[in-house]
C-alpha positions as CSV (number, residue, x, y, z in Angstrom):
1,T,0.0,0.0,0.0
2,A,3.1,2.3,0.1
3,P,3.9,4.4,-2.9
4,F,6.5,3.1,-5.4
5,L,8.9,6.0,-4.7
6,F,9.0,5.1,-1.0
7,K,9.6,1.5,-1.8
8,A,12.4,2.3,-4.2
9,H,14.0,4.7,-1.7
10,L,13.8,2.0,1.0
11,F,15.3,-0.7,-1.3
12,M,18.2,1.5,-2.3
13,G,18.9,2.5,1.3
14,L,19.0,-1.1,2.4
15,S,21.1,-2.1,-0.5
16,L,23.7,0.5,0.4
17,F,23.6,-0.8,4.0
18,V,24.3,-4.4,2.7
19,I,27.2,-3.5,0.4
20,F,28.7,-0.9,2.7
21,P,31.4,-3.2,4.3
22,F,32.7,-4.1,0.8
23,T,33.2,-0.5,-0.4
24,R,35.6,2.3,0.2
25,L,32.9,4.0,2.2
26,V,33.7,1.8,5.2
27,H,36.8,4.0,5.8
28,V,34.5,6.8,6.9
29,W,34.4,5.3,10.4
30,S,38.1,6.1,10.9
31,G,37.5,9.8,11.2
32,M,40.0,12.2,9.7
33,A,42.1,9.4,8.3
34,S,39.3,8.9,5.8
35,V,40.2,12.2,4.1
36,G,43.7,10.8,3.4
37,Y,42.3,7.5,2.2
38,L,39.8,9.1,-0.2
39,T,42.5,11.3,-1.8
40,R,45.3,8.6,-2.2
41,A,45.9,6.7,-5.4
42,W,44.3,3.4,-6.1
43,Q,46.3,0.3,-5.2
44,L,47.7,-1.4,-8.3
45,V,47.4,-5.2,-8.3
46,R,49.2,-7.0,-11.1
47,S,48.6,-10.5,-12.2
48,R,51.6,-12.9,-12.4
């Protein structure tokens, strides 16, 4: 009975909550260190 826009908003919010630990966003919990983390270069991983 809820409007579609509300359901979509709820779904996207819960999806972000689920994938949060697997993203770079998790470093936001470290406080000011997160600023340095967001501005540093990506880690390069080369295959053998």
